[in-house]
C-alpha positions as CSV (number, residue, x, y, z in Angstrom):
1,X,-43.5,-52.1,-34.1
2,X,-40.7,-54.6,-33.4
3,X,-37.5,-52.9,-32.4
4,X,-34.2,-54.6,-32.3
5,X,-30.8,-53.8,-30.9
6,X,-28.1,-53.9,-33.7
7,X,-25.0,-52.4,-32.0
8,X,-23.5,-50.1,-29.5
9,X,-20.5,-48.6,-28.3
10,X,-19.1,-46.1,-26.0
11,X,-15.8,-44.0,-25.3
12,X,-14.4,-41.4,-22.9
13,X,-11.7,-38.9,-22.4
14,X,-10.4,-37.4,-19.3
15,X,-8.7,-34.5,-20.8
16,X,-9.8,-31.0,-21.5
17,X,-11.3,-30.9,-25.0
18,X,-14.0,-29.4,-27.4
19,X,-14.5,-32.3,-29.5
20,X,-15.0,-35.9,-29.2
21,X,-15.5,-38.7,-31.8
22,X,-17.0,-42.2,-31.3
23,X,-16.9,-45.0,-33.9
24,X,-19.4,-47.8,-34.2
25,X,-18.4,-51.2,-35.2
26,X,-19.9,-50.7,-38.7
27,X,-21.8,-48.0,-40.4
28,X,-25.5,-47.7,-39.4
29,X,-28.0,-49.4,-41.7
30,X,-30.0,-47.3,-44.1
31,X,-33.3,-46.1,-42.4
32,X,-32.2,-47.5,-39.1
33,X,-32.2,-45.4,-35.7
34,X,-29.1,-44.3,-33.9
35,X,-29.6,-43.1,-30.4
36,X,-26.6,-40.9,-29.0
37,X,-25.7,-39.7,-25.6
38,X,-23.0,-37.4,-24.3
39,X,-21.8,-36.3,-21.0
40,X,-19.4,-33.2,-21.0
41,X,-17.9,-32.4,-17.5
42,X,-16.5,-28.9,-17.0
43,X,-15.1,-27.0,-14.3
44,X,-17.4,-23.5,-14.1
45,X,-18.5,-21.7,-17.1
46,X,-20.7,-23.3,-19.5
47,X,-20.9,-25.7,-22.7
48,X,-22.4,-23.8,-25.8
49,X,-22.8,-24.5,-29.5
50,X,-23.0,-28.2,-29.4
51,X,-23.1,-29.8,-32.7
52,X,-23.1,-33.7,-33.5
53,X,-22.5,-34.8,-36.9
54,X,-21.1,-38.1,-38.5
55,X,-18.2,-38.2,-41.0
56,X,-20.2,-37.6,-43.8
57,X,-21.8,-34.4,-42.3
58,X,-25.2,-36.2,-41.4
59,X,-26.5,-34.1,-38.5
60,X,-27.9,-35.6,-35.2
61,X,-30.8,-34.1,-33.7
62,X,-30.4,-33.0,-30.3
63,X,-33.4,-33.6,-28.0
64,X,-35.5,-30.5,-26.9
65,X,-34.7,-30.9,-23.1
66,X,-31.0,-31.5,-23.5
67,X,-29.0,-31.0,-21.5
68,X,-29.9,-32.2,-18.0
69,X,-27.7,-29.6,-16.0
70,X,-24.3,-30.3,-14.5
71,X,-24.1,-31.1,-10.8
72,X,-21.5,-29.9,-8.6
73,X,-22.7,-31.1,-5.1
74,X,-22.4,-34.0,-4.2
75,X,-19.4,-34.4,-6.6
76,X,-19.5,-33.3,-10.2
77,X,-21.4,-34.6,-13.2
78,X,-21.4,-33.3,-16.9
79,X,-24.1,-31.4,-18.8
80,X,-25.9,-34.7,-20.2
81,X,-27.4,-34.6,-23.8
82,X,-29.4,-37.0,-25.8
83,X,-29.4,-37.0,-29.7
84,X,-30.4,-39.3,-32.5
85,X,-30.0,-39.9,-36.1
86,X,-33.5,-40.9,-37.9
87,X,-33.8,-42.3,-40.4
88,X,-29.9,-43.1,-40.9
89,X,-29.2,-42.3,-44.7
90,X,-27.7,-44.6,-47.0
91,X,-24.3,-42.9,-46.4
92,X,-24.4,-42.8,-42.6
93,X,-20.9,-43.0,-41.1
94,X,-19.9,-45.0,-38.1
95,X,-17.7,-42.3,-37.0
96,X,-19.7,-39.6,-34.9
97,X,-18.3,-36.4,-33.9
98,X,-19.5,-34.0,-31.2
99,X,-17.9,-30.5,-31.1
100,X,-18.7,-27.7,-28.6
101,X,-17.4,-24.4,-27.4
102,X,-17.0,-23.6,-23.5
103,X,-15.9,-20.8,-21.5
104,X,-13.3,-22.8,-19.4
105,X,-12.8,-26.2,-21.2
106,X,-13.8,-29.7,-20.1
107,X,-12.3,-32.0,-17.7
108,X,-13.9,-35.3,-19.2
109,X,-16.3,-36.5,-21.7
110,X,-18.3,-39.8,-21.9
111,X,-20.1,-40.8,-25.1
112,X,-22.5,-43.6,-26.0
113,X,-24.2,-44.7,-29.2
114,X,-26.7,-47.5,-30.0
115,X,-28.2,-48.4,-33.3
116,X,-31.7,-49.9,-33.6
117,X,-33.7,-51.5,-36.5
118,X,-37.4,-51.4,-36.7
119,X,-40.3,-52.6,-38.8
120,X,-42.8,-50.0,-40.0
121,X,-42.2,-46.3,-39.3
122,X,-40.4,-44.5,-36.3
123,X,-40.9,-41.1,-35.1
124,X,-39.3,-39.2,-32.1
125,X,-41.9,-38.9,-29.4
126,X,-40.9,-37.1,-26.1
127,X,-37.6,-36.9,-24.0
128,X,-37.1,-35.6,-20.2
129,X,-34.3,-34.7,-18.1
130,X,-33.7,-34.8,-14.2
131,X,-30.8,-34.2,-11.8
132,X,-30.5,-35.3,-8.1
133,X,-28.3,-33.6,-5.7
134,X,-29.4,-35.6,-2.8
135,X,-27.6,-38.8,-3.8
136,X,-28.8,-42.4,-3.8
137,X,-27.7,-46.0,-4.5
138,X,-30.2,-46.3,-7.3
139,X,-30.9,-44.0,-10.1
140,X,-34.6,-43.8,-10.6
141,X,-35.1,-40.1,-12.2
142,X,-36.2,-39.2,-14.6
143,X,-39.5,-41.4,-15.2
144,X,-40.7,-41.1,-18.9
145,X,-44.2,-41.6,-20.0
146,X,-44.6,-42.3,-23.7
147,X,-47.6,-40.4,-25.3
148,X,-49.0,-43.3,-27.3
149,X,-48.8,-46.0,-24.7
150,X,-47.1,-49.6,-24.7
151,X,-44.6,-50.5,-27.4
152,X,-42.3,-47.4,-27.7
153,X,-38.6,-47.6,-27.7
154,X,-37.0,-46.0,-24.7
155,X,-33.4,-44.9,-24.5
156,X,-31.5,-43.4,-21.4
157,X,-28.1,-42.1,-20.6
158,X,-26.9,-41.2,-17.2
159,X,-23.9,-39.3,-15.5
160,X,-23.2,-40.1,-11.9
161,X,-21.1,-38.1,-9.4
162,X,-19.6,-41.5,-8.6
163,X,-19.4,-44.8,-10.4
164,X,-22.6,-46.6,-12.2
165,X,-22.3,-50.3,-11.7
166,X,-25.3,-51.7,-13.5
167,X,-26.7,-52.4,-16.1
168,X,-23.6,-53.7,-17.8
169,X,-23.6,-54.0,-21.8
170,X,-26.4,-56.5,-22.6
171,X,-27.6,-57.3,-19.1
172,X,-30.8,-56.4,-17.7
173,X,-31.6,-54.2,-14.6
174,X,-35.3,-54.4,-14.2
175,X,-37.1,-53.5,-17.5
176,X,-33.8,-51.9,-19.0
177,X,-31.0,-53.4,-21.0
178,X,-27.5,-52.1,-20.7
179,X,-26.4,-50.3,-23.9
180,X,-24.0,-51.7,-26.1
181,X,-20.8,-49.9,-25.0
182,X,-21.3,-50.9,-21.4
183,X,-20.4,-48.6,-18.5
184,X,-17.8,-46.1,-19.5
185,X,-15.7,-44.0,-17.0
186,X,-18.7,-44.8,-14.3
187,X,-21.4,-43.4,-16.7
188,X,-23.9,-45.7,-18.6
189,X,-26.7,-45.8,-21.3
190,X,-29.8,-48.3,-21.2
191,X,-32.8,-49.2,-23.5
192,X,-36.2,-50.8,-23.5
193,X,-37.1,-52.3,-26.9
194,X,-40.8,-52.4,-26.2
195,X,-42.1,-50.0,-23.2
196,X,-45.0,-50.8,-20.8
197,X,-47.8,-48.2,-20.9
198,X,-47.6,-45.5,-18.2
199,X,-44.5,-44.0,-16.8
200,X,-41.1,-45.9,-16.8
201,X,-38.2,-44.6,-14.4
202,X,-34.7,-45.0,-15.6
203,X,-32.8,-47.8,-13.5
204,X,-29.0,-47.7,-12.8
205,X,-27.0,-49.0,-9.6
206,X,-24.4,-46.9,-8.2
207,X,-22.7,-46.0,-4.7
208,X,-25.0,-44.7,-2.2
209,X,-24.9,-41.1,-1.7
210,X,-23.8,-40.2,-5.2
211,X,-25.8,-37.6,-7.2
212,X,-26.6,-37.8,-10.9
213,X,-28.0,-36.3,-14.0
214,X,-30.0,-38.5,-16.5
215,X,-32.2,-38.3,-19.4
216,X,-34.5,-40.4,-21.5
217,X,-36.2,-40.6,-24.9
218,X,-39.1,-42.4,-26.4
219,X,-39.8,-43.3,-30.2
220,X,-43.1,-44.7,-31.5
221,X,-44.7,-45.9,-34.7
222,X,-47.4,-43.6,-35.9
223,X,-48.9,-46.0,-38.2
224,X,-49.6,-48.5,-34.9
225,X,-51.0,-45.8,-33.2
226,X,-54.8,-45.5,-33.2
227,X,-56.2,-42.4,-35.1
228,X,-58.3,-41.0,-32.3
229,X,-55.2,-41.1,-30.0
230,X,-53.0,-39.0,-32.5
231,X,-55.9,-36.7,-33.0
232,X,-56.4,-36.3,-29.0
233,X,-52.6,-35.5,-28.5
234,X,-52.8,-33.0,-31.5
235,X,-55.8,-30.9,-30.2
236,X,-55.0,-31.1,-26.6
237,X,-51.1,-30.7,-26.9
C-alpha cells in the first residue's frame, strides 16, 4: 500500500492548563489517516482522563501502550501519548483538542499531528513506548517491529528532557522524515511511509546526556498481507 504525507503541524504551550488545541492547515480528507502525538509535562501528581476529539466531536483513538511515562531525572519530560483518527469521516475537522484532568496541573504541552492518504485499506497494527533516564545524544528507543513485515506506515513522537535538533520538518534522518510541524519546544515527531522488514528504531538527535520518553506506532494494509501470515498472528497472538 502506498502512503503519502498530506500535511502536518505542531503547537505548544508553556503554561499550566488542562486542555490544548491544535489546528491543521485544512480539514483532513475523508478516509485518510491522522496521526497525533501529545506530551503533557507536569510537576508531580498525574494526568488522568485524557480525551482527544476534533471540533465535530470525532474521537481519536489513544494507543494501548500510551503513555510513555514522565521522566524526572535527568531533567523532565511529559507523559507522551499517541493517538489516531482512522478513517477520517467526511466531517473531520482541522481543529483537534485534547482535554485531561490532573492532580497538580501542567507546566507545558507539545502537540503534533500529521495526515496521510493511502491506497487500499489501512488498519492500526501495534504501538510501543520507551523511556531512557541515562541520556544520550541520539534517541534510539523504542524499536518497533511491524507485525506484517515491510511496507507499513510508522509514526513516532519523542519528548526530550533537553532539546531535540533533528529531524526538522520534511528532512530525513536515517529512514525517518520529520513531521510536518517540525520541532516544537524541543520535542519532535517523525514518520516512515514504507517500513523495512524487522525492527526499526526511532531516530532523533539531541544534546548529549539528555533523557527521553518516546513512542512509535504502525499501520498496515490487511488486503496486501498474505492470508497465512494473518492466520498465524490470529492463532499465535
